[in-house]
N, C-alpha and C positions, 0 to 999 in steps of 0.2 A: 816331617814338615810340620811346623807350627801353623795354627789356623790364621795368624796374622802376618805370615811371611810374605815378603814382597816378591812378586814373580815378574821381573822386568820384561822378559821376552815371551811371556805366555800368550799364544795366539788366541786364547779364549777371552782375553781381556780386551775391552774396548779401547783402553789407553794404557800403554806400557807403564809399569811402575805403580799402578793403583793397588792399594792394599785391600784385599777381600778374602773371604773365607773360600777355600779351595773347592768346596762342594756346591757353592751357590751357582745356579744356572746363569748363562750369559745374559738372558733376557732381563734378569732382575725380578724381584718379587712382584712389583706392581704390574709390570707388563705380562708376566706369567699368569697372574690372576685374571687379567683382562682377557687373555686368550681362553682360559678355562671357562669364564663366564660366557664368552661368545659361543664356545662349543656347546655349553648347556642350553643357551638360548636357541641355537640352531636345532638341537635335538627336540626341544619343546615345540618349535614351529613345525618340524617334520611330523611329530606325533599328533599335533593338532590337525594337520592336513591329511594324515594317513587314512583315517576312517572316512571323512567326507568325500575325499577324492576317490578313494578305493571303492566306496559304495556307488558312486556315480559310474565308475568303470564296470563294476560287476552287474549292477541292476539292469534287468531287461525283462519286460513283459511282452512276449511274442504272441500276439493274437491274430496273426495273419490268417484271414478266412480262406485263402486260396492255397494253403499249404497242402502239398500232395506227396504221397509216397512215391518212390521210384516205380517205374513200370514193372508190372508183375506178369509172369508167364500165364498162358491160358490155363484155366482151371484153378488158379490160386485165388485167394480172397483179397480183395482190395482193402477191406476193413482191417484184416490182420496185418497186412503190409503197412497200413497207416499207423496202427498202434505201435509197431516196431520202430517206424521212422520218427514218430513223435517222441518216443523214449530217447532215441539217439540225439534228436535235436535239443531237447531240454537238458539232458546231461552234458551235451556239448556246450551249452550256454554257461555251464557252471551249476553247482548244486549247493547254494549257500545254506540250505536247511540244516546241514550238519557241520558247517564251518566252525572251528574252535575260535575262542575269543580273540586270538591274535591275528585273525584274518578279517578283512573289512566286511566280507559278506555276513559275518556273525551279527552285525548290527542291522541288517535288512530284515524286513518282515513281509512286505507286499509280494516280492518275487518268490520267496519260499512258500508262502501260502498259495500263490497261484500255481506253482509247480506241483505242490501236494494235491491240489484239487484236480489237476490233470491226471496224476498217477492214480488217484482214487477212482476216477472214471475208467481208466484203463484196467485197473484191477477188477472192477465190476464186469467189464466186458470179457476179460480173460476167464473169469469164473463162469460166465454164461457160455463161453465157448467150450470150456471143459465139461460143463454139466449137461448142455443141451445140443448146441449146434455141431460141436466137434465129435459127436458120437452117434451111432445109428439110433439107438433108443436109450432110455434112462437105465435100462438093465445091462447095457453093454459096458465094456471096459473103457475107462477114460483114457484119452490120448496122453502118453507120458510127457510129451513136450508141453502140452497145455496144462497138465497137472503141475509141473514144476514152475511154469511161467506164472500161473495164478498165485502160487505160494510166494514167489519172489516179488511180485508186484504188491503183495500185502505186507512186505517187510517195512519196518519203521523207516521213515524218511530222515531221521535225525541221527543215524549211526555213522560216526566217523571211523577211522581205522582202529579206534579203541572204543569199547563200550564198557565203561567202568562199573556200570550197574550189574553186569553179569560176570565179568572177568577182567583181569589185568592184562591178559594176552591180547595181541592184535586180532581183529576179527574182520569179516567182510563188511565193507562200507555199503551205504545205501546205493551209491552209484554202481558199484560192482554188481549188486543184486539186480538192479533194474536193467543194466546192460546185458546181463546174462539172460534175463527174461526176453529182451528184444531178440537175442540170438536164437532162443528157443522158438519164438514166434516165427522168425524167418525160416527156421528148420522145418517147422510144421508146414509152412506155406510151400516150401520146396517139395516136401513129400506129397502135399496135396496136389501140386501140379503134375506129379508123376503117378498119381492114382494110388498112393500109399497111405493116405489119410482121409478122413471123412469131414465133409462140410455139408450138413443136411440143409438144403435150401427149401425147407417146407414152410408153409404159412404158419403152422403152430409154433415152430421155432422162432420165427420173426415176431409173432405175437408175444411169446414168453419174454423175449429180449426187450421189447418195447415196454412191457408191463414192469419189468424189473428196473429199467431206467426211470420210468415214471415214479416208481416207489422211492428210488434214490433221490429224485428231485423233490418228492414230497418231504423227505427227511431234511433236505437243504432248506426248503421253504419254512419248515418248523423252526430251524435255527435262526433264520432271518426274522421270523415273526417274534420269537422270544427276545431277540436283541432290540427290536423296535419297541415292543411292549414295555420292556424294563428300562431301557436307556435312551429312548428317543427324547430329544430336548436337552440331554446333558450337554453342558458347554464343551466338554472334551470327552469323547468316547474312544478309548484306546483299542477297543476290540472291534470296532466297526470296520476298519480297513482290512483286518485279518479275515473276517467273515466274508466281506465283499469279494476279496481277491481269491479266496478259496472257492467260493461259489462261481466266480468268473471262470476260473480254470476248469471247473467241472463242466460248466455249460459249453465252454469252448471245445473241450475234448469230445463231449457227447455229440455236439453239432458235426464235427468232422467224421466221427465214427458212423453216425446215422447217414451222412452223405454217402459214404462208401458202402455202407450196408444196403443203401438203395441200389447201388450197382450190383452187389452180390445177389440181392433178391429181386432183381429187375423183372424176371418173369412173374413172380407173385404179385408185385406192385402193378404190373400191366394187367394181369388177369383180374385183379380186384378193382381196377380203375382208380388207383390211388395216386397217380402222378401229380395231380394238382394239389391234393391234400399234403402229400409228402413235401413238395416244393415249398408250400406255405409254412409247414412246420420247420424246415431247415432255415427259412428266412427269419423266423422268430428266434431260433437258437443263435443265429449270426448276429441279430440285433442285440440280444442279451449279452453275448460275449464281447461285443464291441464297446459297451459302456466303459468309459475311461475318465472319470472325474479327476481333476487336478488334486483335490483333497476329498477324501470320503467323509461325508457329514451324515450323522444319524440324527437329523432334525425330526420334528414332528411331521407326520404325513400331511397335516393341513397347515404347515408353517407358511408364512408369507415371505420371509426372507431366507431362512436357512433351509435348504432342501433335505429330503430324506432319500439318500442314494440307495439305502437298503430297501426301502419300500418300492422305489422305481425298479430295482433289479428283481425284486420279488414279483412284481407285476408281470414282467416278461417271462420269468421262470414259470409262473403258474399258467401263463398263456401257452407256453411250449408244452407243459405237462398236459393241459387240456387237449391240445392237438394230438399228442401221443395217444391219449385215451380215445379220441375220436377214430383214429386209424385202427386202434386195437378193436374197437367195436365193429368196424367194417370187416376186419379179418376174422372175427368170430362168426360171421354170418355165412 
């Protein structure tokens, strides 16, 4: 067939008898290119909406002050149950800290920092459980479930199914490690309810836990202070919201843990007449964790127009820390 042969009855021709090249599409060159351009434009629109819309769908800062763990059997720890439930909840919301670039959560920063702050507090609590509360004395053997849980909660929050910095092979993701820690904490609680594990409800253990939480808050206050000192007044401070939400997550988790530790150590708190002081401390933690500005601004502490959200957060953090110290002083007597 020659390229200019007339095809009188060709169904692909719009009009019989039209001379055309046999390989040319029915739409014709102009119409074909218009469809290609429309397809490219549609892909660009989808790409432009993918991250913003996806970020809105993924983003969630869950600071519910009334969050509770499921009911625990008699003899189990409410604080341990709370830690496991909090892990399940946050991982269930999604874990954008380790999302690869092709997922919309990769572009988020407030939610990842908030969740990392929560896990940081839970890791501190698990370590305290392993080293003090969950063993008879410091010279006794550490509980195996608490030992593993403390290690897994210290795992990097940014590991996806691949960690190319260590190996090309697939590895355990951050979510897998944290969910495994939650299962270990629940297993410890089950054994505790059956008298097969230890939870020493002594005043010195409560004192040690409060002191370590206070020390961790002291570290957080130093980070806030450094950012305020070095960058307050900057027109744009891209680190301010990261620090704010990481601190918010830490305060939120500590507030819930301390609430349920108050239940676990209720006899000690009643014996030392700490109920009022304990309630006041929890209220401060709740107030600090509830701070939720539309945009985090690191203005000067004495600014007239632009506020300093880091300084405001630091005030409540230090107030909570001071109240922890007051309770510790009473427990020492």
